[in-house]
PyMOL Python script that loads the backbone (N, CA, C, O; Angstrom):
from pymol import cmd

cmd.read_pdbstr("""\
ATOM      1  N   MET A   1     144.139 185.006 129.243  1.00  0.00           N
ATOM      2  CA  MET A   1     143.209 183.967 129.826  1.00  0.00           C
ATOM      3  C   MET A   1     142.173 184.803 130.781  1.00  0.00           C
ATOM      4  O   MET A   1     142.645 185.470 131.701  1.00  0.00           O
ATOM      5  N   ALA A   2     140.825 184.766 130.570  1.00  0.00           N
ATOM      6  CA  ALA A   2     139.944 185.928 131.196  1.00  0.00           C
ATOM      7  C   ALA A   2     140.269 185.435 132.651  1.00  0.00           C
ATOM      8  O   ALA A   2     140.937 184.484 133.057  1.00  0.00           O
ATOM      9  N   LYS A   3     139.578 186.393 133.272  1.00  0.00           N
ATOM     10  CA  LYS A   3     139.533 186.582 134.910  1.00  0.00           C
ATOM     11  C   LYS A   3     138.402 185.575 135.422  1.00  0.00           C
ATOM     12  O   LYS A   3     137.357 185.773 134.803  1.00  0.00           O
ATOM     13  N   LYS A   4     138.305 184.588 136.337  1.00  0.00           N
ATOM     14  CA  LYS A   4     137.332 183.715 136.482  1.00  0.00           C
ATOM     15  C   LYS A   4     136.328 184.397 137.797  1.00  0.00           C
ATOM     16  O   LYS A   4     136.569 183.921 138.906  1.00  0.00           O
ATOM     17  N   LYS A   5     135.433 185.274 137.737  1.00  0.00           N
ATOM     18  CA  LYS A   5     134.542 185.809 138.810  1.00  0.00           C
ATOM     19  C   LYS A   5     133.742 184.466 139.677  1.00  0.00           C
ATOM     20  O   LYS A   5     132.889 183.675 139.275  1.00  0.00           O
ATOM     21  N   THR A   6     134.269 184.569 140.724  1.00  0.00           N
ATOM     22  CA  THR A   6     133.462 183.896 141.489  1.00  0.00           C
ATOM     23  C   THR A   6     132.671 184.462 142.354  1.00  0.00           C
ATOM     24  O   THR A   6     132.900 185.643 142.614  1.00  0.00           O
ATOM     25  N   THR A   7     131.674 183.860 142.945  1.00  0.00           N
ATOM     26  CA  THR A   7     130.627 184.450 143.960  1.00  0.00           C
ATOM     27  C   THR A   7     130.111 183.446 144.755  1.00  0.00           C
ATOM     28  O   THR A   7     130.164 182.272 144.388  1.00  0.00           O
ATOM     29  N   THR A   8     129.602 183.793 145.841  1.00  0.00           N
ATOM     30  CA  THR A   8     129.040 182.765 146.781  1.00  0.00           C
ATOM     31  C   THR A   8     128.002 183.707 147.531  1.00  0.00           C
ATOM     32  O   THR A   8     128.083 184.907 147.792  1.00  0.00           O
ATOM     33  N   LYS A   9     126.810 182.602 147.844  1.00  0.00           N
ATOM     34  CA  LYS A   9     125.589 183.099 148.531  1.00  0.00           C
ATOM     35  C   LYS A   9     126.037 183.674 149.999  1.00  0.00           C
ATOM     36  O   LYS A   9     127.017 183.360 150.675  1.00  0.00           O
ATOM     37  N   SER A  10     125.366 184.286 150.173  1.00  0.00           N
ATOM     38  CA  SER A  10     125.177 184.889 151.690  1.00  0.00           C
ATOM     39  C   SER A  10     124.268 184.440 152.440  1.00  0.00           C
ATOM     40  O   SER A  10     123.350 184.015 151.738  1.00  0.00           O
ATOM     41  N   GLU A  11     124.057 184.315 153.580  1.00  0.00           N
ATOM     42  CA  GLU A  11     123.179 183.570 154.556  1.00  0.00           C
ATOM     43  C   GLU A  11     122.160 184.179 154.216  1.00  0.00           C
ATOM     44  O   GLU A  11     121.197 183.563 154.673  1.00  0.00           O
ATOM     45  N   SER A  12     121.726 185.372 153.463  1.00  0.00           N
ATOM     46  CA  SER A  12     120.312 186.072 153.347  1.00  0.00           C
ATOM     47  C   SER A  12     120.250 185.560 151.865  1.00  0.00           C
ATOM     48  O   SER A  12     119.460 186.165 151.140  1.00  0.00           O
ATOM     49  N   GLY A  13     120.948 184.563 151.329  1.00  0.00           N
ATOM     50  CA  GLY A  13     120.865 184.187 149.503  1.00  0.00           C
ATOM     51  C   GLY A  13     121.077 185.079 148.778  1.00  0.00           C
ATOM     52  O   GLY A  13     120.721 184.787 147.637  1.00  0.00           O
ATOM     53  N   GLU A  14     121.678 186.503 148.893  1.00  0.00           N
ATOM     54  CA  GLU A  14     122.259 187.486 147.975  1.00  0.00           C
ATOM     55  C   GLU A  14     123.456 186.697 147.616  1.00  0.00           C
ATOM     56  O   GLU A  14     123.971 186.040 148.521  1.00  0.00           O
ATOM     57  N   GLN A  15     124.064 186.654 146.245  1.00  0.00           N
ATOM     58  CA  GLN A  15     125.488 186.729 145.529  1.00  0.00           C
ATOM     59  C   GLN A  15     126.379 187.798 146.238  1.00  0.00           C
ATOM     60  O   GLN A  15     126.029 188.976 146.308  1.00  0.00           O
ATOM     61  N   GLU A  16     127.664 187.280 146.812  1.00  0.00           N
ATOM     62  CA  GLU A  16     128.288 188.155 147.254  1.00  0.00           C
ATOM     63  C   GLU A  16     129.585 187.890 146.289  1.00  0.00           C
ATOM     64  O   GLU A  16     129.674 186.711 145.945  1.00  0.00           O
ATOM     65  N   PRO A  17     130.521 188.683 145.828  1.00  0.00           N
ATOM     66  CA  PRO A  17     131.439 188.690 144.932  1.00  0.00           C
ATOM     67  C   PRO A  17     132.634 188.249 145.716  1.00  0.00           C
ATOM     68  O   PRO A  17     132.854 188.727 146.829  1.00  0.00           O
ATOM     69  N   GLY A  18     133.494 187.254 145.112  1.00  0.00           N
ATOM     70  CA  GLY A  18     135.082 186.523 145.251  1.00  0.00           C
ATOM     71  C   GLY A  18     135.873 187.565 145.653  1.00  0.00           C
ATOM     72  O   GLY A  18     135.609 188.743 145.414  1.00  0.00           O
ATOM     73  N   PHE A  19     136.660 187.248 146.146  1.00  0.00           N
ATOM     74  CA  PHE A  19     137.955 188.449 146.614  1.00  0.00           C
ATOM     75  C   PHE A  19     138.131 189.195 145.202  1.00  0.00           C
ATOM     76  O   PHE A  19     138.035 190.419 145.292  1.00  0.00           O
ATOM     77  N   GLU A  20     138.345 188.747 144.064  1.00  0.00           N
ATOM     78  CA  GLU A  20     139.147 189.378 142.790  1.00  0.00           C
ATOM     79  C   GLU A  20     138.103 190.419 142.574  1.00  0.00           C
ATOM     80  O   GLU A  20     138.300 191.633 142.522  1.00  0.00           O
ATOM     81  N   GLU A  21     136.896 189.753 142.446  1.00  0.00           N
ATOM     82  CA  GLU A  21     135.368 190.817 142.177  1.00  0.00           C
ATOM     83  C   GLU A  21     135.306 192.015 142.837  1.00  0.00           C
ATOM     84  O   GLU A  21     135.072 193.147 142.415  1.00  0.00           O
ATOM     85  N   ALA A  22     135.645 191.437 144.379  1.00  0.00           N
ATOM     86  CA  ALA A  22     135.432 192.763 145.189  1.00  0.00           C
ATOM     87  C   ALA A  22     136.280 194.010 145.462  1.00  0.00           C
ATOM     88  O   ALA A  22     135.984 195.159 145.789  1.00  0.00           O
ATOM     89  N   VAL A  23     137.561 193.317 145.187  1.00  0.00           N
ATOM     90  CA  VAL A  23     138.353 194.322 145.136  1.00  0.00           C
ATOM     91  C   VAL A  23     138.200 195.292 143.474  1.00  0.00           C
ATOM     92  O   VAL A  23     138.287 196.520 143.451  1.00  0.00           O
ATOM     93  N   GLU A  24     138.000 194.557 142.382  1.00  0.00           N
ATOM     94  CA  GLU A  24     137.883 195.532 141.095  1.00  0.00           C
ATOM     95  C   GLU A  24     136.605 196.567 141.502  1.00  0.00           C
ATOM     96  O   GLU A  24     136.658 197.742 141.136  1.00  0.00           O
ATOM     97  N   GLN A  25     135.511 196.086 142.241  1.00  0.00           N
ATOM     98  CA  GLN A  25     134.151 196.906 142.603  1.00  0.00           C
ATOM     99  C   GLN A  25     134.734 197.842 143.544  1.00  0.00           C
ATOM    100  O   GLN A  25     134.404 199.006 143.316  1.00  0.00           O
ATOM    101  N   LEU A  26     135.456 197.685 144.471  1.00  0.00           N
ATOM    102  CA  LEU A  26     136.236 198.422 145.661  1.00  0.00           C
ATOM    103  C   LEU A  26     136.838 199.865 145.096  1.00  0.00           C
ATOM    104  O   LEU A  26     136.484 201.022 145.326  1.00  0.00           O
ATOM    105  N   GLU A  27     137.907 199.312 144.254  1.00  0.00           N
ATOM    106  CA  GLU A  27     138.597 200.038 143.146  1.00  0.00           C
ATOM    107  C   GLU A  27     137.791 200.969 142.321  1.00  0.00           C
ATOM    108  O   GLU A  27     138.202 202.073 141.967  1.00  0.00           O
ATOM    109  N   GLY A  28     136.607 200.473 142.024  1.00  0.00           N
ATOM    110  CA  GLY A  28     135.735 201.467 140.781  1.00  0.00           C
ATOM    111  C   GLY A  28     134.582 202.542 141.624  1.00  0.00           C
ATOM    112  O   GLY A  28     133.994 203.523 141.169  1.00  0.00           O
ATOM    113  N   ILE A  29     134.530 202.007 142.855  1.00  0.00           N
ATOM    114  CA  ILE A  29     133.620 202.966 143.911  1.00  0.00           C
ATOM    115  C   ILE A  29     134.873 204.197 144.244  1.00  0.00           C
ATOM    116  O   ILE A  29     134.646 205.399 144.113  1.00  0.00           O
ATOM    117  N   ILE A  30     135.868 203.778 144.576  1.00  0.00           N
ATOM    118  CA  ILE A  30     137.213 204.695 144.925  1.00  0.00           C
ATOM    119  C   ILE A  30     137.227 205.731 143.952  1.00  0.00           C
ATOM    120  O   ILE A  30     137.131 206.930 144.210  1.00  0.00           O
ATOM    121  N   ASP A  31     137.331 205.301 142.990  1.00  0.00           N
ATOM    122  CA  ASP A  31     137.909 205.909 141.499  1.00  0.00           C
ATOM    123  C   ASP A  31     136.313 207.016 141.285  1.00  0.00           C
ATOM    124  O   ASP A  31     136.353 208.200 140.950  1.00  0.00           O
ATOM    125  N   ARG A  32     135.486 206.501 141.480  1.00  0.00           N
ATOM    126  CA  ARG A  32     133.968 207.234 141.323  1.00  0.00           C
ATOM    127  C   ARG A  32     134.134 208.488 142.529  1.00  0.00           C
ATOM    128  O   ARG A  32     134.338 209.676 142.277  1.00  0.00           O
ATOM    129  N   ILE A  33     134.043 208.112 143.370  1.00  0.00           N
ATOM    130  CA  ILE A  33     134.289 209.098 144.783  1.00  0.00           C
ATOM    131  C   ILE A  33     135.226 209.906 144.476  1.00  0.00           C
ATOM    132  O   ILE A  33     134.828 211.058 144.302  1.00  0.00           O
ATOM    133  N   GLU A  34     136.588 209.698 144.311  1.00  0.00           N
ATOM    134  CA  GLU A  34     137.430 210.659 144.052  1.00  0.00           C
ATOM    135  C   GLU A  34     137.357 211.487 143.148  1.00  0.00           C
ATOM    136  O   GLU A  34     137.683 212.649 143.390  1.00  0.00           O
ATOM    137  N   SER A  35     136.904 211.106 141.843  1.00  0.00           N
ATOM    138  CA  SER A  35     136.652 212.127 141.018  1.00  0.00           C
ATOM    139  C   SER A  35     135.724 212.925 140.862  1.00  0.00           C
ATOM    140  O   SER A  35     135.598 213.508 139.785  1.00  0.00           O
ATOM    141  N   GLY A  36     134.878 213.126 141.884  1.00  0.00           N
ATOM    142  CA  GLY A  36     133.760 213.899 142.031  1.00  0.00           C
ATOM    143  C   GLY A  36     132.754 213.915 141.206  1.00  0.00           C
ATOM    144  O   GLY A  36     131.995 214.883 141.257  1.00  0.00           O
ATOM    145  N   GLU A  37     132.500 212.821 140.227  1.00  0.00           N
ATOM    146  CA  GLU A  37     131.674 213.044 139.472  1.00  0.00           C
ATOM    147  C   GLU A  37     130.436 212.491 139.744  1.00  0.00           C
ATOM    148  O   GLU A  37     129.526 212.711 138.944  1.00  0.00           O
ATOM    149  N   ILE A  38     130.199 211.709 140.875  1.00  0.00           N
ATOM    150  CA  ILE A  38     128.803 211.700 141.768  1.00  0.00           C
ATOM    151  C   ILE A  38     128.444 212.737 143.003  1.00  0.00           C
ATOM    152  O   ILE A  38     129.311 213.335 143.640  1.00  0.00           O
ATOM    153  N   GLY A  39     127.198 212.837 143.207  1.00  0.00           N
ATOM    154  CA  GLY A  39     126.701 213.742 144.262  1.00  0.00           C
ATOM    155  C   GLY A  39     127.275 213.139 145.626  1.00  0.00           C
ATOM    156  O   GLY A  39     128.031 212.169 145.699  1.00  0.00           O
ATOM    157  N   LEU A  40     126.781 213.887 146.686  1.00  0.00           N
ATOM    158  CA  LEU A  40     127.225 213.599 148.016  1.00  0.00           C
ATOM    159  C   LEU A  40     126.274 212.316 148.534  1.00  0.00           C
ATOM    160  O   LEU A  40     126.688 211.328 149.140  1.00  0.00           O
ATOM    161  N   GLU A  41     125.224 212.525 148.231  1.00  0.00           N
ATOM    162  CA  GLU A  41     124.196 211.118 148.214  1.00  0.00           C
ATOM    163  C   GLU A  41     124.762 210.017 147.884  1.00  0.00           C
ATOM    164  O   GLU A  41     125.112 209.121 148.653  1.00  0.00           O
ATOM    165  N   GLU A  42     124.850 210.044 146.937  1.00  0.00           N
ATOM    166  CA  GLU A  42     125.046 208.913 146.135  1.00  0.00           C
ATOM    167  C   GLU A  42     126.594 208.475 146.513  1.00  0.00           C
ATOM    168  O   GLU A  42     126.868 207.279 146.614  1.00  0.00           O
ATOM    169  N   SER A  43     127.615 209.518 146.722  1.00  0.00           N
ATOM    170  CA  SER A  43     128.891 209.173 147.236  1.00  0.00           C
ATOM    171  C   SER A  43     128.732 208.456 148.642  1.00  0.00           C
ATOM    172  O   SER A  43     129.605 207.633 148.919  1.00  0.00           O
ATOM    173  N   ILE A  44     127.811 208.654 149.476  1.00  0.00           N
ATOM    174  CA  ILE A  44     127.616 208.016 150.806  1.00  0.00           C
ATOM    175  C   ILE A  44     127.063 206.390 150.637  1.00  0.00           C
ATOM    176  O   ILE A  44     127.265 205.403 151.345  1.00  0.00           O
ATOM    177  N   GLU A  45     126.319 206.565 149.447  1.00  0.00           N
ATOM    178  CA  GLU A  45     125.877 205.196 149.199  1.00  0.00           C
ATOM    179  C   GLU A  45     127.254 204.073 148.268  1.00  0.00           C
ATOM    180  O   GLU A  45     127.501 202.871 148.361  1.00  0.00           O
ATOM    181  N   HIS A  46     127.656 204.789 147.725  1.00  0.00           N
ATOM    182  CA  HIS A  46     128.983 204.417 147.260  1.00  0.00           C
ATOM    183  C   HIS A  46     130.124 203.571 148.528  1.00  0.00           C
ATOM    184  O   HIS A  46     130.613 202.448 148.657  1.00  0.00           O
ATOM    185  N   TYR A  47     130.149 204.736 149.203  1.00  0.00           N
ATOM    186  CA  TYR A  47     130.957 204.387 150.583  1.00  0.00           C
ATOM    187  C   TYR A  47     130.214 203.496 151.226  1.00  0.00           C
ATOM    188  O   TYR A  47     130.890 202.500 151.488  1.00  0.00           O
ATOM    189  N   GLU A  48     129.393 203.439 151.501  1.00  0.00           N
ATOM    190  CA  GLU A  48     128.660 202.404 152.464  1.00  0.00           C
ATOM    191  C   GLU A  48     128.752 200.992 151.498  1.00  0.00           C
ATOM    192  O   GLU A  48     129.117 200.028 152.170  1.00  0.00           O
ATOM    193  N   ARG A  49     128.577 200.778 150.519  1.00  0.00           N
ATOM    194  CA  ARG A  49     128.665 199.638 149.328  1.00  0.00           C
ATOM    195  C   ARG A  49     130.558 199.279 149.688  1.00  0.00           C
ATOM    196  O   ARG A  49     130.931 198.122 149.882  1.00  0.00           O
ATOM    197  N   GLY A  50     131.324 200.209 149.711  1.00  0.00           N
ATOM    198  CA  GLY A  50     132.835 199.836 149.838  1.00  0.00           C
ATOM    199  C   GLY A  50     133.075 199.274 150.989  1.00  0.00           C
ATOM    200  O   GLY A  50     133.852 198.333 151.153  1.00  0.00           O
ATOM    201  N   VAL A  51     132.416 199.825 151.855  1.00  0.00           N
ATOM    202  CA  VAL A  51     132.840 199.495 153.221  1.00  0.00           C
ATOM    203  C   VAL A  51     132.647 197.857 153.391  1.00  0.00           C
ATOM    204  O   VAL A  51     133.503 197.072 153.799  1.00  0.00           O
ATOM    205  N   ALA A  52     131.137 197.512 152.919  1.00  0.00           N
ATOM    206  CA  ALA A  52     130.503 196.199 152.986  1.00  0.00           C
ATOM    207  C   ALA A  52     131.448 195.636 151.907  1.00  0.00           C
ATOM    208  O   ALA A  52     131.398 194.406 151.932  1.00  0.00           O
ATOM    209  N   LEU A  53     132.345 196.133 150.909  1.00  0.00           N
ATOM    210  CA  LEU A  53     133.263 195.331 149.946  1.00  0.00           C
ATOM    211  C   LEU A  53     134.637 195.069 150.549  1.00  0.00           C
ATOM    212  O   LEU A  53     135.342 194.086 150.319  1.00  0.00           O
ATOM    213  N   PHE A  54     134.902 196.052 151.323  1.00  0.00           N
ATOM    214  CA  PHE A  54     136.501 195.982 152.367  1.00  0.00           C
ATOM    215  C   PHE A  54     136.023 194.884 153.268  1.00  0.00           C
ATOM    216  O   PHE A  54     136.775 193.910 153.287  1.00  0.00           O
ATOM    217  N   ASN A  55     134.897 194.804 154.059  1.00  0.00           N
ATOM    218  CA  ASN A  55     134.907 193.824 155.074  1.00  0.00           C
ATOM    219  C   ASN A  55     134.765 192.398 154.551  1.00  0.00           C
ATOM    220  O   ASN A  55     135.107 191.426 155.225  1.00  0.00           O
ATOM    221  N   ARG A  56     134.199 192.296 153.205  1.00  0.00           N
ATOM    222  CA  ARG A  56     134.173 191.034 152.464  1.00  0.00           C
ATOM    223  C   ARG A  56     135.471 190.420 152.149  1.00  0.00           C
ATOM    224  O   ARG A  56     135.761 189.225 152.206  1.00  0.00           O
ATOM    225  N   CYS A  57     136.185 191.384 151.819  1.00  0.00           N
ATOM    226  CA  CYS A  57     137.476 190.984 151.314  1.00  0.00           C
ATOM    227  C   CYS A  57     138.421 190.495 152.317  1.00  0.00           C
ATOM    228  O   CYS A  57     139.226 189.589 152.101  1.00  0.00           O
ATOM    229  N   ARG A  58     138.276 191.221 153.591  1.00  0.00           N
ATOM    230  CA  ARG A  58     138.944 190.991 154.923  1.00  0.00           C
ATOM    231  C   ARG A  58     138.689 189.611 155.447  1.00  0.00           C
ATOM    232  O   ARG A  58     139.497 188.791 155.881  1.00  0.00           O
ATOM    233  N   ALA A  59     136.909 189.506 155.262  1.00  0.00           N
ATOM    234  CA  ALA A  59     136.977 187.808 155.630  1.00  0.00           C
ATOM    235  C   ALA A  59     137.234 186.954 155.115  1.00  0.00           C
ATOM    236  O   ALA A  59     137.457 185.866 155.647  1.00  0.00           O
ATOM    237  N   ILE A  60     137.294 187.279 153.510  1.00  0.00           N
ATOM    238  CA  ILE A  60     138.068 186.042 152.661  1.00  0.00           C
ATOM    239  C   ILE A  60     139.516 185.722 153.071  1.00  0.00           C
ATOM    240  O   ILE A  60     140.011 184.595 153.123  1.00  0.00           O
ATOM    241  N   LEU A  61     140.138 186.934 153.365  1.00  0.00           N
ATOM    242  CA  LEU A  61     141.369 186.612 153.842  1.00  0.00           C
ATOM    243  C   LEU A  61     141.742 186.024 154.980  1.00  0.00           C
ATOM    244  O   LEU A  61     142.648 185.210 155.160  1.00  0.00           O
ATOM    245  N   GLU A  62     140.910 186.533 155.812  1.00  0.00           N
ATOM    246  CA  GLU A  62     141.028 185.505 157.137  1.00  0.00           C
ATOM    247  C   GLU A  62     140.599 184.138 157.364  1.00  0.00           C
ATOM    248  O   GLU A  62     140.772 183.529 158.420  1.00  0.00           O
ATOM    249  N   GLN A  63     139.957 183.623 156.188  1.00  0.00           N
ATOM    250  CA  GLN A  63     139.347 182.520 155.912  1.00  0.00           C
ATOM    251  C   GLN A  63     140.814 181.985 155.116  1.00  0.00           C
ATOM    252  O   GLN A  63     141.528 181.081 155.550  1.00  0.00           O
ATOM    253  N   ALA A  64     141.024 182.629 154.084  1.00  0.00           N
ATOM    254  CA  ALA A  64     142.553 181.853 153.798  1.00  0.00           C
ATOM    255  C   ALA A  64     143.527 181.651 154.641  1.00  0.00           C
ATOM    256  O   ALA A  64     144.135 180.580 154.658  1.00  0.00           O
ATOM    257  N   GLU A  65     143.852 182.808 155.581  1.00  0.00           N
ATOM    258  CA  GLU A  65     144.947 182.414 156.623  1.00  0.00           C
ATOM    259  C   GLU A  65     144.769 181.503 157.198  1.00  0.00           C
ATOM    260  O   GLU A  65     145.681 180.707 157.427  1.00  0.00           O
ATOM    261  N   GLN A  66     143.488 181.321 157.631  1.00  0.00           N
ATOM    262  CA  GLN A  66     143.359 180.004 158.608  1.00  0.00           C
ATOM    263  C   GLN A  66     143.219 178.973 158.108  1.00  0.00           C
ATOM    264  O   GLN A  66     143.237 178.068 158.942  1.00  0.00           O
ATOM    265  N   ARG A  67     142.990 178.430 156.428  1.00  0.00           N
ATOM    266  CA  ARG A  67     143.148 177.517 156.097  1.00  0.00           C
ATOM    267  C   ARG A  67     144.422 177.113 155.944  1.00  0.00           C
ATOM    268  O   ARG A  67     144.753 175.946 156.152  1.00  0.00           O
ATOM    269  N   ILE A  68     145.463 178.279 155.471  1.00  0.00           N
ATOM    270  CA  ILE A  68     146.982 178.009 155.676  1.00  0.00           C
ATOM    271  C   ILE A  68     147.452 177.461 157.010  1.00  0.00           C
ATOM    272  O   ILE A  68     148.064 176.401 157.136  1.00  0.00           O
ATOM    273  N   GLU A  69     147.074 178.364 158.093  1.00  0.00           N
ATOM    274  CA  GLU A  69     147.417 177.665 159.640  1.00  0.00           C
ATOM    275  C   GLU A  69     147.220 176.430 159.527  1.00  0.00           C
ATOM    276  O   GLU A  69     148.310 175.892 159.724  1.00  0.00           O
ATOM    277  N   GLU A  70     146.262 175.489 159.272  1.00  0.00           N
ATOM    278  CA  GLU A  70     145.827 174.674 159.332  1.00  0.00           C
ATOM    279  C   GLU A  70     146.605 173.646 158.476  1.00  0.00           C
ATOM    280  O   GLU A  70     146.899 172.541 158.931  1.00  0.00           O
ATOM    281  N   LEU A  71     146.934 174.044 157.211  1.00  0.00           N
ATOM    282  CA  LEU A  71     147.756 173.260 156.211  1.00  0.00           C
ATOM    283  C   LEU A  71     149.091 173.092 156.588  1.00  0.00           C
ATOM    284  O   LEU A  71     149.783 172.197 156.103  1.00  0.00           O
ATOM    285  N   THR A  72     149.583 174.040 157.577  1.00  0.00           N
ATOM    286  CA  THR A  72     151.194 174.294 157.684  1.00  0.00           C
ATOM    287  C   THR A  72     151.237 173.714 158.909  1.00  0.00           C
ATOM    288  O   THR A  72     150.603 174.205 159.843  1.00  0.00           O
ATOM    289  N   PRO A  73     152.154 172.355 159.083  1.00  0.00           N
ATOM    290  CA  PRO A  73     152.782 171.735 160.324  1.00  0.00           C
ATOM    291  C   PRO A  73     152.969 172.534 161.221  1.00  0.00           C
ATOM    292  O   PRO A  73     152.994 173.656 160.714  1.00  0.00           O
ATOM    293  N   SER A  74     153.131 172.582 162.385  1.00  0.00           N
ATOM    294  CA  SER A  74     153.448 173.195 163.560  1.00  0.00           C
ATOM    295  C   SER A  74     154.651 172.868 163.909  1.00  0.00           C
ATOM    296  O   SER A  74     155.125 171.798 163.525  1.00  0.00           O
ATOM    297  N   ASP A  75     155.495 173.896 164.848  1.00  0.00           N
ATOM    298  CA  ASP A  75     156.628 173.504 165.293  1.00  0.00           C
ATOM    299  C   ASP A  75     156.838 172.228 166.265  1.00  0.00           C
ATOM    300  O   ASP A  75     157.855 171.545 166.387  1.00  0.00           O
ATOM    301  N   GLU A  76     155.834 172.122 166.794  1.00  0.00           N
ATOM    302  CA  GLU A  76     155.670 171.372 167.931  1.00  0.00           C
ATOM    303  C   GLU A  76     155.648 169.529 167.506  1.00  0.00           C
ATOM    304  O   GLU A  76     155.813 168.564 168.252  1.00  0.00           O
ATOM    305  N   ASP A  77     155.346 169.594 165.860  1.00  0.00           N
ATOM    306  CA  ASP A  77     155.504 168.262 165.413  1.00  0.00           C
ATOM    307  C   ASP A  77     156.856 167.909 164.947  1.00  0.00           C
ATOM    308  O   ASP A  77     157.085 166.852 164.360  1.00  0.00           O
ATOM    309  N   GLY A  78     158.025 169.067 165.291  1.00  0.00           N
ATOM    310  CA  GLY A  78     159.333 168.398 165.092  1.00  0.00           C
ATOM    311  C   GLY A  78     159.702 168.872 163.770  1.00  0.00           C
ATOM    312  O   GLY A  78     160.891 168.828 163.456  1.00  0.00           O
ATOM    313  N   ASP A  79     158.763 169.360 162.880  1.00  0.00           N
ATOM    314  CA  ASP A  79     159.023 169.953 161.804  1.00  0.00           C
ATOM    315  C   ASP A  79     159.391 171.486 161.687  1.00  0.00           C
ATOM    316  O   ASP A  79     158.789 172.300 162.388  1.00  0.00           O
ATOM    317  N   ALA A  80     160.207 171.814 160.957  1.00  0.00           N
ATOM    318  CA  ALA A  80     160.379 173.556 161.237  1.00  0.00           C
ATOM    319  C   ALA A  80     160.252 173.926 159.640  1.00  0.00           C
ATOM    320  O   ALA A  80     160.313 175.099 159.271  1.00  0.00           O
TER     321      ALA A  80
END
""", "prot")
cmd.dss("prot")
cmd.show_as("cartoon", "prot")
cmd.util.cbc("prot")
cmd.orient("prot")
């Protein structure tokens, strides 16, 4: 079964990758930088993109955590 590539639009109208796609792109950036196959300026550009992807992943995880907390009954309700 093929992986579904999900994207969302940012406030600026640009397509933002879903979590899995962002992780995949980030891994590719890390591999290219670590391999030394690209020069310094390109490494810096890739690093900047990597930081943006990392922040995107973190935001997606925080949203998921918030949704889980909303769906999970609290101890105050008497459910444990």
